[in-house]
Structures are given as C-alpha cells and as structure tokens.
C-alpha positions as CSV (number, residue, x, y, z in Angstrom):
1,M,30.4,50.9,25.6
2,G,27.6,49.7,23.2
3,R,26.6,51.5,19.7
4,S,23.3,51.7,21.2
5,M,24.7,53.1,24.3
6,K,26.7,56.1,22.4
7,R,23.4,57.0,20.1
8,F,21.4,57.3,23.2
9,L,24.1,59.6,25.2
10,C,24.7,61.8,22.1
11,A,20.7,62.5,21.9
12,F,20.9,63.2,25.4
13,F,23.8,66.2,24.8
14,L,22.4,67.5,22.0
15,G,18.7,67.6,23.4
16,A,20.6,69.1,27.0
17,A,21.8,71.4,24.8
18,F,18.5,72.4,22.6
19,W,16.9,73.3,26.1
20,S,19.1,75.3,27.2
21,S,19.6,77.6,23.9
22,L,15.6,77.4,23.9
23,W,15.9,78.7,27.8
24,L,18.4,81.7,26.8
25,L,16.2,82.8,23.8
26,V,12.8,83.1,26.1
27,A,15.0,85.3,28.7
28,A,16.3,87.4,25.7
29,A,13.0,87.5,24.4
30,A,11.6,88.5,28.0
31,T,14.2,91.5,28.2
32,G,14.6,92.6,24.9
33,E,15.2,91.9,21.2
34,P,17.0,88.2,20.9
35,T,20.0,88.3,18.5
36,L,19.9,86.5,15.5
37,A,22.6,84.1,16.4
38,L,21.0,83.1,19.1
39,R,17.8,82.2,17.3
40,V,20.0,80.3,14.5
41,Q,22.1,78.3,17.6
42,T,18.3,76.9,19.2
43,A,17.0,76.1,15.8
44,A,20.0,74.1,15.0
45,L,20.8,72.5,18.3
46,G,16.7,71.5,18.1
47,A,17.1,70.1,14.6
48,V,20.2,68.1,15.2
49,S,18.4,66.8,19.0
50,L,15.6,65.6,17.1
51,L,17.2,63.8,14.6
52,A,19.5,62.0,17.0
53,L,16.3,61.1,19.2
54,V,14.9,59.4,16.1
55,R,18.3,57.6,15.1
56,T,17.9,56.5,18.7
57,L,14.8,55.2,18.9
58,A,15.1,53.6,15.6
59,A,18.4,51.3,17.0
60,Y,16.1,50.5,20.0
61,R,13.3,49.2,17.3
62,K,14.0,45.5,16.9
63,E,12.5,44.0,13.5
64,P,11.1,41.0,13.4
65,V,13.1,38.2,12.6
66,S,12.5,35.0,10.8
67,S,15.8,33.4,10.1
68,H,14.3,29.9,12.2
69,G,10.8,30.1,11.2
70,S,7.9,32.5,11.2
71,A,5.2,30.5,12.4
72,A,2.5,32.4,13.8
73,F,-1.5,32.6,14.4
74,A,-3.7,33.7,12.0
75,R,-5.4,37.0,12.7
76,P,-8.6,38.3,11.5
77,E,-7.5,40.0,9.0
78,E,-5.6,37.4,7.2
79,V,-8.6,35.0,7.5
80,A,-11.4,37.9,6.4
81,D,-12.5,35.2,3.5
82,L,-13.3,32.9,6.1
83,L,-15.3,34.8,8.7
84,L,-18.9,35.4,8.0
85,P,-20.8,38.9,8.3
86,A,-20.8,40.1,11.9
87,R,-24.7,40.7,11.9
88,E,-26.6,38.3,13.3
89,E,-29.2,38.2,10.2
90,D,-26.7,37.8,7.3
91,S,-24.4,34.9,9.3
92,A,-26.5,31.8,8.2
93,L,-23.8,29.2,6.6
94,P,-23.4,29.7,2.7
95,P,-24.6,26.5,0.5
96,A,-22.2,23.5,1.0
97,S,-19.7,25.3,3.7
98,L,-19.0,24.0,6.8
99,L,-18.7,25.9,10.3
100,L,-15.3,25.4,11.7
101,G,-15.6,27.6,14.6
102,A,-15.6,31.3,16.1
103,L,-12.4,33.7,15.8
104,A,-12.4,37.2,17.2
105,G,-16.6,37.0,17.8
106,R,-17.4,35.8,13.9
107,F,-18.1,32.6,13.0
108,V,-15.6,30.8,10.7
109,A,-16.5,29.0,7.8
110,L,-14.7,27.1,4.9
111,P,-16.3,27.8,1.7
112,S,-17.7,25.4,-1.0
113,P,-14.3,25.0,-3.0
114,L,-12.3,24.2,-0.2
115,T,-14.9,21.7,1.6
116,A,-14.2,19.3,-1.0
117,Q,-10.6,19.1,-0.4
118,H,-11.5,17.1,2.3
119,G,-10.5,16.8,6.4
120,V,-10.1,14.7,9.7
121,I,-10.9,15.8,13.1
122,V,-8.8,14.3,15.7
123,G,-10.2,14.1,19.4
124,G,-10.9,11.3,21.9
125,S,-13.8,10.1,23.3
126,G,-15.8,12.8,24.8
127,T,-13.3,16.1,23.3
128,G,-16.7,17.4,21.2
129,K,-16.2,16.2,17.8
130,S,-20.2,15.5,17.2
131,F,-21.5,18.4,19.0
132,S,-19.4,20.7,17.8
133,F,-18.7,19.8,14.4
134,F,-20.6,16.9,12.7
135,L,-24.2,18.3,14.6
136,P,-23.7,21.9,13.3
137,N,-23.1,21.4,9.7
138,L,-25.5,18.4,8.9
139,A,-28.4,21.1,11.1
140,F,-27.0,24.2,9.1
141,A,-26.2,21.7,5.7
142,R,-27.9,24.0,2.6
143,G,-27.7,23.5,-1.1
144,V,-25.5,19.8,-0.4
145,S,-26.4,16.1,0.5
146,C,-24.7,14.9,3.5
147,V,-23.6,10.8,4.8
148,V,-22.9,10.6,8.1
149,T,-21.9,7.5,10.6
150,D,-23.9,7.8,13.5
151,P,-23.4,5.1,16.1
152,K,-25.4,6.9,19.0
153,S,-28.1,8.0,16.5
154,E,-27.9,11.0,17.8
155,L,-27.2,12.7,14.7
156,W,-30.3,11.7,13.2
157,H,-32.5,12.3,16.3
158,Y,-31.4,15.9,16.7
159,T,-30.8,16.9,12.5
160,S,-32.6,14.2,10.2
161,G,-36.1,16.2,10.2
162,F,-34.3,19.3,8.7
163,H,-33.7,17.4,5.6
164,P,-34.7,14.3,3.2
165,S,-33.3,11.7,4.9
166,V,-33.0,7.9,5.2
167,R,-31.6,5.9,8.4
168,Y,-29.8,2.5,7.3
169,A,-29.8,0.5,10.9
170,P,-28.4,-2.7,10.6
171,T,-29.7,-3.9,14.0
172,E,-33.1,-1.9,14.2
173,P,-35.0,-3.3,11.2
174,D,-38.0,-1.6,12.6
175,A,-36.9,1.8,11.9
176,S,-34.6,1.1,9.0
177,A,-34.3,1.3,5.3
178,C,-33.0,-2.0,3.8
179,L,-29.6,-2.9,2.2
180,N,-29.5,-5.4,-0.3
181,W,-26.1,-5.1,-2.6
182,I,-27.0,-8.8,-4.6
183,P,-29.1,-7.1,-7.6
184,L,-26.0,-5.0,-8.1
185,C,-23.3,-7.7,-8.3
186,K,-24.6,-8.7,-12.2
187,D,-21.8,-6.0,-12.9
188,A,-18.0,-7.9,-11.8
189,R,-16.9,-4.8,-10.7
190,I,-19.1,-4.3,-7.9
191,A,-19.1,-7.9,-6.9
192,E,-15.5,-7.8,-6.8
193,L,-15.8,-4.9,-4.6
194,C,-18.2,-5.7,-2.2
195,A,-16.5,-9.3,-2.1
196,R,-13.2,-7.3,-1.1
197,A,-14.7,-5.0,1.1
198,I,-16.3,-8.0,3.6
199,V,-12.7,-10.2,2.8
200,E,-10.8,-7.0,4.0
201,A,-13.1,-5.3,6.6
202,G,-11.8,-7.1,9.4
203,A,-8.1,-7.9,8.6
204,T,-5.6,-6.4,11.2
205,D,-2.3,-8.1,10.4
206,K,-0.9,-8.4,7.0
207,Q,-1.8,-11.2,5.1
208,E,0.1,-12.7,2.5
209,P,-1.1,-11.7,-0.9
210,P,-2.9,-15.0,-2.7
211,W,-5.4,-15.6,0.3
212,P,-7.1,-12.5,0.1
213,D,-7.4,-12.9,-3.4
214,L,-8.8,-15.8,-3.2
215,E,-11.4,-15.5,-0.6
216,T,-12.6,-12.1,-2.8
217,A,-12.4,-14.5,-6.2
218,F,-14.9,-17.1,-4.2
219,L,-16.8,-14.6,-2.6
220,S,-18.1,-12.7,-5.6
221,A,-18.8,-15.4,-7.4
222,L,-21.2,-16.1,-4.9
223,F,-22.3,-12.7,-5.2
224,A,-22.9,-12.4,-8.8
225,H,-24.8,-16.2,-8.8
226,A,-26.8,-14.7,-5.9
227,S,-28.0,-11.9,-8.4
228,T,-29.4,-14.2,-11.1
229,L,-31.9,-16.0,-8.2
230,S,-35.3,-15.4,-8.7
231,V,-34.9,-13.7,-4.6
232,P,-31.6,-12.0,-5.1
233,T,-30.9,-11.5,-1.1
234,P,-27.9,-11.9,0.9
235,L,-29.5,-14.4,3.1
236,A,-30.5,-16.7,-0.4
237,A,-26.7,-16.5,-0.8
238,Y,-25.5,-17.0,2.5
239,H,-28.1,-20.6,2.9
240,L,-26.7,-21.5,-0.4
241,F,-23.2,-21.1,0.7
242,T,-23.6,-22.7,4.4
243,R,-25.9,-25.5,3.4
244,T,-24.5,-26.7,0.2
245,E,-21.2,-28.3,-0.1
246,P,-18.2,-26.7,-1.6
247,A,-17.3,-29.3,-4.5
248,K,-21.5,-29.4,-5.1
249,L,-21.2,-25.5,-4.9
250,L,-18.1,-25.1,-6.7
251,E,-20.1,-26.9,-9.6
252,I,-23.3,-24.6,-9.3
253,F,-20.8,-21.8,-9.7
254,Q,-19.2,-23.1,-13.2
255,S,-22.6,-23.4,-14.8
256,S,-24.2,-20.4,-13.5
257,A,-26.1,-18.0,-15.5
258,S,-23.8,-15.2,-14.6
259,P,-20.6,-14.6,-16.4
260,V,-19.1,-13.5,-13.9
261,A,-19.6,-16.3,-11.3
262,R,-18.4,-18.8,-14.1
263,E,-15.0,-16.8,-14.8
264,Q,-13.9,-16.7,-10.6
265,A,-15.1,-19.9,-10.1
266,I,-12.7,-21.0,-12.6
267,I,-10.0,-18.7,-10.7
268,F,-11.3,-20.6,-7.4
269,G,-11.2,-23.9,-9.1
270,Q,-7.2,-23.8,-10.2
271,T,-6.0,-23.6,-6.6
272,H,-5.2,-26.8,-4.7
273,E,-7.8,-28.8,-2.8
274,R,-6.4,-28.1,0.4
275,M,-6.4,-24.4,-0.4
276,R,-9.9,-24.4,-1.0
277,G,-10.7,-26.3,1.7
278,S,-9.1,-23.3,4.5
279,I,-10.6,-20.5,2.3
280,V,-14.4,-22.1,2.6
281,P,-15.0,-21.6,6.2
282,V,-12.8,-18.5,6.2
283,V,-15.3,-16.6,4.2
284,A,-18.0,-18.5,5.8
285,A,-16.4,-16.7,9.1
286,K,-16.7,-13.4,7.5
287,L,-20.2,-13.8,6.6
288,Q,-21.4,-14.7,10.3
289,F,-23.3,-11.2,10.8
290,L,-26.0,-12.7,8.4
291,R,-27.0,-15.0,11.0
292,D,-28.1,-12.0,13.0
293,P,-32.0,-12.4,12.7
294,Q,-32.1,-8.4,12.5
295,V,-29.5,-7.9,9.9
296,A,-31.1,-10.8,8.2
297,R,-34.1,-8.6,8.0
298,F,-31.8,-5.4,7.1
299,T,-30.5,-7.0,4.2
300,S,-33.0,-9.0,2.9
301,A,-36.4,-7.6,3.5
302,S,-36.3,-6.5,-0.4
303,L,-35.6,-7.4,-3.7
304,M,-34.6,-3.8,-4.5
305,A,-31.0,-1.9,-4.7
306,P,-30.1,0.9,-3.0
307,D,-29.1,3.8,-5.9
308,F,-26.8,6.1,-3.9
309,G,-26.1,8.1,-6.8
310,R,-29.3,9.8,-6.5
311,L,-27.5,12.6,-3.8
312,R,-25.9,13.8,-6.4
313,L,-28.9,14.9,-8.3
314,C,-31.1,16.3,-5.2
315,P,-30.0,17.3,-1.8
316,A,-30.7,14.3,0.7
317,A,-29.1,12.7,4.3
318,V,-28.1,9.3,4.7
319,Y,-27.4,8.0,8.2
320,W,-25.4,5.0,9.0
321,C,-26.6,3.9,12.5
322,A,-24.6,0.7,13.7
323,R,-24.5,0.8,17.5
324,E,-21.2,1.0,19.3
325,Q,-21.6,-2.4,20.7
326,D,-22.3,-3.8,17.0
327,M,-19.1,-1.8,15.4
328,A,-16.6,-4.5,15.6
329,R,-19.0,-7.5,14.8
330,L,-20.4,-5.5,11.7
331,R,-17.7,-4.3,10.4
332,P,-17.5,-6.2,7.1
333,L,-21.1,-4.9,6.4
334,S,-20.0,-1.6,7.2
335,S,-17.4,-1.2,5.1
336,L,-19.6,-3.2,2.3
337,F,-21.8,0.2,2.5
338,F,-19.4,2.7,2.3
339,T,-17.7,0.8,-0.5
340,L,-20.4,0.7,-2.4
341,L,-21.6,4.2,-1.6
342,L,-18.4,6.0,-2.7
343,E,-18.6,3.5,-5.7
344,Q,-22.4,4.9,-6.8
345,L,-21.1,8.5,-6.0
346,A,-17.9,8.2,-8.3
347,A,-20.2,6.7,-11.1
348,E,-22.8,9.1,-11.4
349,R,-22.0,11.4,-13.8
350,V,-24.4,14.4,-13.9
351,G,-23.9,17.2,-16.4
352,E,-24.0,20.5,-15.6
353,T,-26.6,22.8,-17.1
354,A,-28.4,26.2,-16.6
355,D,-31.6,24.2,-14.6
356,T,-29.2,21.1,-13.1
357,K,-26.2,21.4,-11.8
358,P,-24.5,18.2,-9.7
359,V,-25.2,18.7,-5.7
360,P,-22.2,18.5,-3.8
361,V,-21.8,15.5,-1.3
362,H,-20.4,15.8,2.4
363,L,-19.3,12.3,3.9
364,F,-19.2,12.8,7.9
365,L,-17.6,9.7,9.3
366,D,-17.3,9.8,12.7
367,E,-14.8,6.8,14.1
368,F,-14.1,6.3,10.7
369,A,-10.8,3.7,12.0
370,N,-14.0,1.7,13.5
371,V,-16.1,1.4,10.5
372,G,-14.1,-1.0,8.8
373,V,-10.9,-1.1,5.8
374,I,-13.0,0.6,2.8
375,P,-10.9,-1.2,-0.2
376,H,-8.8,1.5,-2.0
377,F,-9.7,4.2,0.0
378,E,-6.5,6.1,-0.4
379,T,-7.4,5.8,-4.0
380,T,-10.6,7.0,-3.5
381,I,-10.1,10.0,-1.1
382,S,-7.6,11.3,-4.0
383,L,-10.0,11.3,-6.6
384,A,-13.2,12.2,-5.1
385,R,-13.0,16.4,-5.1
386,G,-13.1,16.2,-8.6
387,R,-16.6,14.5,-8.3
388,G,-17.2,17.1,-5.7
389,V,-17.6,14.7,-2.5
390,G,-16.0,15.8,0.9
391,I,-14.7,13.3,3.0
392,W,-14.4,14.3,6.6
393,L,-13.3,12.1,9.0
394,G,-13.4,11.7,12.9
395,I,-11.0,9.9,14.6
396,Q,-9.3,9.4,18.0
397,S,-5.8,9.4,16.8
398,L,-2.7,9.0,14.4
399,S,-2.0,5.3,15.5
400,Q,-5.5,4.8,15.1
401,L,-5.7,5.0,11.4
402,E,-2.5,3.7,10.9
403,A,-3.2,0.5,12.6
404,R,-6.6,-0.3,10.3
405,Y,-4.7,0.6,6.6
406,G,-1.0,0.6,7.7
407,K,1.5,3.8,7.8
408,P,1.9,4.4,4.3
409,N,-1.8,5.0,3.4
410,A,-2.7,6.2,6.7
411,Q,-0.2,8.9,5.4
412,T,-1.7,9.0,1.5
413,I,-5.0,9.9,3.6
414,L,-3.8,12.6,5.7
415,T,-2.2,14.5,2.8
416,N,-5.5,14.3,1.4
417,C,-7.1,16.1,4.1
418,A,-6.4,19.6,3.4
419,T,-7.8,20.7,6.8
420,K,-6.9,18.9,10.4
421,I,-8.3,19.6,13.5
422,A,-7.0,18.9,16.4
423,L,-9.2,18.9,19.8
424,H,-7.7,18.6,23.4
425,G,-6.5,15.9,25.0
426,L,-4.6,13.9,22.0
427,D,-2.1,11.2,22.8
428,V,1.7,12.4,22.3
429,E,2.6,11.0,18.8
430,T,-0.4,13.1,17.7
431,A,0.3,15.9,19.8
432,E,3.6,15.9,18.1
433,Y,2.3,15.4,14.3
434,F,0.5,18.8,15.0
435,S,3.1,20.9,16.7
436,R,5.3,20.2,13.8
437,A,2.5,20.8,11.3
438,V,1.8,24.6,12.7
439,G,5.7,24.9,12.5
440,Q,8.3,27.1,14.4
441,K,9.1,30.6,15.2
442,T,12.0,32.6,16.1
443,Q,12.5,34.2,19.3
444,L,14.7,36.4,20.5
445,I,16.6,36.1,24.0
446,P,18.0,39.2,25.2
447,R,20.9,39.4,27.0
448,R,23.4,42.0,28.5
449,T,27.2,41.9,29.1
450,Y,29.3,43.8,31.7
451,Q,33.3,44.7,30.6
452,K,35.1,45.9,33.5
453,K,39.0,45.8,34.5
454,R,39.8,43.5,37.0
455,F,39.4,44.6,40.6
456,A,36.9,47.3,39.7
457,V,34.0,48.1,41.4
458,F,31.9,49.3,38.5
459,A,31.7,48.0,35.1
460,L,33.0,50.6,32.4
461,S,30.7,49.6,29.9
462,T,27.7,47.0,29.0
463,S,26.4,45.7,25.9
464,D,23.2,44.3,25.1
465,T,22.2,42.0,23.1
466,A,19.7,39.6,21.5
467,Q,20.1,35.9,20.5
468,E,18.1,34.1,18.1
469,S,16.2,30.8,18.6
470,P,13.9,28.5,17.2
471,R,10.7,27.5,19.3
472,A,7.7,25.6,18.2
473,L,4.8,27.9,18.0
474,L,2.8,25.2,20.0
475,T,4.7,22.4,21.6
476,G,3.2,18.8,22.1
477,D,2.3,19.4,25.5
478,E,1.0,22.9,24.7
479,V,-1.5,20.9,21.6
480,R,-2.3,18.5,24.3
481,R,-3.4,21.3,26.7
482,I,-5.6,23.6,24.5
483,G,-8.8,24.9,26.1
484,T,-11.6,22.4,26.3
485,N,-13.6,25.4,24.6
486,E,-10.7,25.8,21.9
487,A,-10.0,23.8,18.7
488,L,-6.3,24.0,16.4
489,V,-7.4,24.4,12.8
490,I,-4.8,23.8,10.2
491,T,-6.3,24.9,6.5
492,G,-4.2,24.6,3.4
493,N,-1.5,27.0,2.6
494,R,-2.8,29.5,5.9
495,K,-1.7,30.0,9.4
496,P,-3.0,28.2,11.7
497,L,-6.3,29.2,13.6
498,L,-7.0,28.6,17.3
499,V,-10.6,29.0,17.6
500,H,-13.6,28.5,20.1
501,K,-15.3,25.7,19.1
502,Y,-19.2,26.0,18.5
503,R,-21.6,23.9,20.5
504,Y,-25.0,22.9,19.0
505,T,-28.0,23.7,21.2
506,L,-31.1,23.3,19.1
507,S,-34.1,20.8,20.0
508,P,-33.7,17.6,18.2
509,Q,-35.6,17.1,15.4
510,P,-36.3,13.7,14.4
511,S,-37.4,12.2,11.4
512,L,-39.8,9.2,10.5
513,A,-38.6,5.7,10.0
514,S,-40.8,2.8,8.8
515,P,-40.3,-0.9,9.2
516,L,-39.3,-3.6,7.1
517,G,-40.4,-6.7,6.3
518,P,-39.5,-10.6,6.9
519,A,-36.2,-11.8,5.4
520,R,-37.0,-12.7,1.7
521,T,-34.8,-16.1,1.0
522,L,-34.9,-19.8,-1.0
523,P,-34.7,-22.7,0.0
524,V,-31.4,-24.5,-0.6
525,A,-32.9,-27.1,-3.1
526,S,-34.5,-24.7,-5.0
527,A,-31.8,-22.3,-5.1
528,A,-29.6,-25.2,-6.5
529,A,-31.9,-25.9,-9.0
530,E,-32.4,-22.7,-10.1
531,K,-28.9,-23.5,-12.3
532,A,-31.1,-25.3,-14.6
533,Q,-33.6,-23.0,-15.6
534,M,-32.1,-19.4,-15.7
535,P,-31.1,-18.0,-18.9
536,E,-28.4,-16.4,-20.2
537,P,-27.5,-13.1,-18.7
538,A,-29.7,-10.2,-20.3
539,T,-28.0,-8.1,-22.4
540,A,-27.3,-4.4,-21.7
541,G,-30.7,-2.7,-21.9
542,S,-32.9,-5.7,-21.1
543,P,-34.4,-6.2,-17.6
544,S,-33.7,-9.4,-16.2
545,L,-36.8,-9.3,-13.9
546,P,-40.1,-8.0,-14.7
547,P,-40.6,-4.3,-13.9
548,L,-41.9,-2.8,-10.6
549,P,-45.8,-2.6,-10.5
550,D,-47.0,1.2,-10.5
551,E,-48.8,-0.1,-6.9
552,L,-45.2,-0.6,-5.2
553,R,-43.7,3.0,-6.6
554,F,-44.4,5.8,-5.1
555,S,-46.8,8.5,-5.6
556,P,-47.2,11.7,-4.1
557,P,-50.3,12.6,-1.9
558,G,-53.0,13.5,-4.2
559,A,-51.3,12.0,-7.6
560,A,-52.1,9.4,-9.8
561,P,-50.6,5.7,-9.5
562,G,-47.4,6.3,-11.5
563,G,-47.8,9.3,-12.5
564,A,-45.9,13.0,-12.3
565,G,-47.2,14.7,-8.9
566,T,-46.1,17.0,-6.5
567,K,-42.8,17.3,-4.3
568,P,-43.4,14.6,-1.7
569,R,-43.2,15.6,2.4
570,H,-40.5,14.1,3.9
571,R,-41.6,14.2,6.9
572,A,-44.7,12.5,6.2
573,A,-42.9,9.5,4.7
574,R,-39.4,8.3,4.2
575,V,-38.2,8.6,0.7
576,T,-35.3,5.9,-0.4
577,W,-34.0,5.7,-4.0
578,H,-33.6,2.1,-5.5
579,A,-32.5,1.0,-9.0
580,R,-34.4,-0.7,-11.6
581,P,-34.0,-4.7,-11.6
582,G,-31.7,-5.8,-14.2
583,A,-30.6,-1.9,-15.1
584,N,-27.0,-0.7,-15.4
585,P,-25.9,-0.2,-11.9
586,H,-23.9,2.8,-13.1
587,D,-27.2,4.8,-14.5
588,N,-30.1,4.8,-12.6
589,R,-31.4,8.4,-13.4
590,G,-34.7,7.5,-14.8
591,D,-35.8,5.7,-11.8
592,K,-38.7,6.5,-9.2
593,P,-38.4,7.6,-5.6
594,R,-40.2,4.6,-3.5
595,D,-41.9,4.8,-0.4
596,E,-40.4,2.5,2.3
597,S,-43.7,2.9,4.4
598,R,-45.1,0.5,1.9
599,S,-43.8,-3.2,2.4
600,S,-43.0,-4.5,-1.5
601,S,-43.4,-8.2,-0.5
602,D,-46.4,-8.7,0.8
603,N,-48.5,-5.2,0.4
604,R,-48.6,-5.3,4.5
605,T,-50.2,-2.3,6.1
606,S,-47.8,0.5,7.1
607,R,-46.5,0.3,10.9
608,S,-44.6,3.8,10.4
609,R,-43.9,5.0,13.7
610,S,-46.2,8.2,14.4
611,R,-45.4,11.5,16.5
612,P,-47.3,14.4,17.0
613,G,-46.3,17.0,14.6
614,A,-45.5,14.3,12.1
615,G,-47.1,15.7,9.0
616,A,-46.1,19.9,9.7
617,T,-43.1,21.0,8.1
618,P,-39.8,21.3,9.8
619,N,-38.6,23.8,11.6
620,K,-35.2,24.9,9.7
621,P,-32.2,25.8,11.8
622,G,-31.8,29.7,12.0
623,P,-28.1,30.6,11.9
624,P,-25.8,29.4,15.1
625,D,-26.0,31.4,17.8
626,R,-23.0,33.2,19.4
627,D,-21.5,31.7,22.2
C-alpha cells in the first residue's frame, strides 16, 4: 500500500471518530450536562483529524518540477513593463518604441532602449510582416527616423504622409529623389565601400580571394576618378569605363587628379595582363543596371550627393522602393544604397545637449535577403546599437539568410538580433530553430501500479507515481501551425510571448514625390581630356566645386532666398538633404535642406504631382485600435 493511501485512510478513520464523538456530545447536551471527558475527547479528535487531513492534501499536491527544463509562456504580470496602459486615451506608442502585438487585451510595445538591440521577423510571403509589424510601426513612429525597404510601394502609399519623407525609386525617376554617390568618392573609404558593395552584391558562390579584391580596386579607382570630373555622376563614370580601351583607361587612372584613383590603379596595374583582361568585363557586367534609362536618371540627374546623416538630427522617413521584379537586377544598387546609408549614419556624431539630442533611427528592412550583400554587415549590426540605430530584418527563412551571407555570418546576424518574431507557415528548419529557442519544459506522466499475489482476484495494494520527462514548449510542428492571427515573440532573456498580431486598418496617407531631370554625363572625349586639366585634389576644408547658388537652395515659404525661415511643410514639397560639394562626407551638419521639386540642372518648371489636400496638414495616426 502506498504512503499516500495510508495517509488517506488514517485521515478517514480519524475524521469518522471525530464525527462520532461530536454526535455523542450533541446527544449528551440534549439530555443533560455533557461530561468533561467527552468534551476533551471531541476536541482532541477534531484537532488530530484536521491535522491528518491537511497532511494528506499536502501529500497529493504536486510541486512544480523543472529537472528537465522550466520553459513556459510569459504571463501578463511577468511582462508588465511591456504592456501599454489599458485606457484607450493612454495607449499611444511611447517615443521610439515598437508595437509587437496584443496580450490579454493590452498592446505589447518594446521600449526605446530595447529597440536598438535589433530584431528579425521570419515569415513567408503573405503571412503579414508588412501589415502587422512594418506598417503600424511606421505610422505610429514618434521621435524617431525610419528607413524602410518598400518593394510594392504600399508602405509609402499608407504612411509617407505622416512624416517628412523621401522616396528613392530606381525605376520611377518621375517620383523619386536622386542617388548620386560619385561626389562622395573623393574619400578613399567611401570609394572602397561603394565599389565593394557592387562587387559583392550578387555573389552567390564563394569566390577566390584575389578576384573580389581586384575588382574592388578597379571599380574604386573608377569612382574616385569620376569624382574629379566636372560632371561627377555614375552615368559619366559608366560611359568612361565602357567606351575607353582598358589600357588607356588604366593610364587615365594613373594620371588622375584623385590620389585614391592613382593608388588603386597602381594596385590593379600590378596584376597579370590576362587577369586584368578577365576582370574588366566582369566589372562591366555588374554595372549593367546603369544602361537602363530610368536608372540612369535616378543616379545621374543631380550633381549633389545624399546626406543620410541628417536622419540623426531630425525625424524623417526614407523609403527604398525597388520593385520586386527588379530586385535581382538592381541588387548591386540596393546594396550600395544601404552601405552608404549605414556608413553615413555611423559617421554622423551628434553631441547630446539640453537642446539637441541624437534622433534614434529604425531600419525596417523587409525582404532583407533580396536586398543584396551589404559589405561587413555582420560587423555593422553589432556596432550599430552604440549609434542609436535599430535594425529590424524581415526574411522568409533562415536558409535564405545563410545563402546570402554564409552560415557563420548569418549566425552572427541572428545572435545580434535580441528580438525574434516567428509567424505561421515556416519551413521545417526555421520552425525547429524556434522550437529549440523557446526551450523545454518538464512534464509529469502519472502511473499507477497494482500489486497482488498469484491467482488473486483483487489487488492487495496500489501505488501512484509520476514520471518526469522533457518536452519542448512548442514542437517544430506546433510552431509551424500557430494561428494566422498569432505571432511567437522571443525578446532578450524573457519568457516567450504568444501575442495576437495587430492589423493595420487606417486609410492611406501618401506624400508627394517630384520628378527628376534628365541624366547628366560627359562625352567620352571630354572626360578623357579633363585628366590633363584637373588641378591637384583640394585640401581639407577648401571646396573643389563652386558653392551652390542661393536660388537653388531650399527657401521656406515666405522667407528670403538663402535666409532662415519657418519650418517647411513636408506635404507641399519633398525635402532631401545633400552634402556640400567638396566637403568632408562625414561632416555635413551646416548644409541646408534642398527642395527637390525644383531642378538643379536647367531651372525647369516643377512638374510636381498634385492631389486634393496636398497643402493640408496630414492627419496624425491615433492610437492603434484593439481587435
């Protein structure tokens, strides 16, 4: 007979004796005065039976065990610091926070210090990455700059009207800002980073070490030399490269006014002639996107370079709208864009004072694996947190990330993402990864054993036991089959959360985007002849090009040209920031914003698109509605 059964029988008989004594005590009180002995007997039996009952119940109460793991989903009280107030009027997102979903009827939001620790959202196409995460966090963003990849332009259509916004659309120059990186290539580091971004963007197989480095050296020499031309545009560099003999081109680089071009030309010239002959057509193939007239306008319509460091000074939104069907073809350009953006964000140093504080920046990189390889991204993501830059990646599977960056670098990227979100319908490998990440719990399997003699009809005794065994909190199959309205969230060292996804339902709020002018370039003969007329590179602090005229600088409505005015209305004109010609690309704080609705090439009349209510102040999004 088991110990628990013995305790139960003991408590049963003691309880029976107590009730019998109590009945005798009541009967004696009805007929006469009960004796003292009967009173003492009843009290003693009552106390002993009560003690036996308590011990019996304690024996049957099973304490939680964790010998094989203690994984469990977080309860609302355990993540109280992540829950927004229950009152509707107080449920707006705090500044620089991110909405994750809803738990127990309240919104779950990641506060500002944790958003800079990066995150990754894993889910297949159509599982709701955009409408449940990227869209609401763009619309409700407060006190933060945002950079977002937008293949379908739906994020621009729904949220650009809520913030000062700039749109970069490589195949839509009639509604885009210009991306001309050539003026920045006076700096050796920028030239090398831009060249490496293009060289490594489309690499799928591991190449032998010399080839990428030599291609980078040649391409950086081209970019550095093009920065010294009177028309420093990517199209001018491409025409010079494709319409000049390789030997003559190498001579141009070796006598270039740019020391960067001369140094890289010396490196490239020391290689074998057959190797040089193999590298030149490969580099030309990787610049094929400049043959597209739309892309040529997008990259070469302006002589001013972008200054993404301004995102650290005032909140704004930048949209990279490369269409899905053009992603593979424009992968080198996408990689260059984000390489330049991350470099300028990291280089912009903002001192924190009582009046000025650095603005946090959130990068929402949906379809991150299709953007292209960003050079040294595994290092950038580990250092970006110190600059107040939070990187949030959207991928379809872990294998997609490994195929682009390799398994070691992909593991480094995932390790630096403190928050991981899984949606339904994952592949087997990714689902198993999240199953291991949420951990194991200890489950008790009850067992009952009967003991009896041979040929006996009834058992003499029984014993009840519980066997401990490990079990995954969620198996890979259960991760794959989570609800279509649910998301599995793992953040930091907290217990995992199973939250309800928020679905964005606000009406579209598009902003305006003005057209670009024609692409600017130089005839090949002029570009080659300029090498003999170029002066020596300008010293630090002296501009190599004349300053921008006041009539081409941004002038707020009602202010004198070139003077200080009121804050521009971002719905009436799209404002972008550009670096000063010839200035240090890492120090552009004194530049003025420029109105892209005016053409800097031929002072043509603006053809800005108009729509009803373009000059009105956009409606700010209210607090997210509860489902």
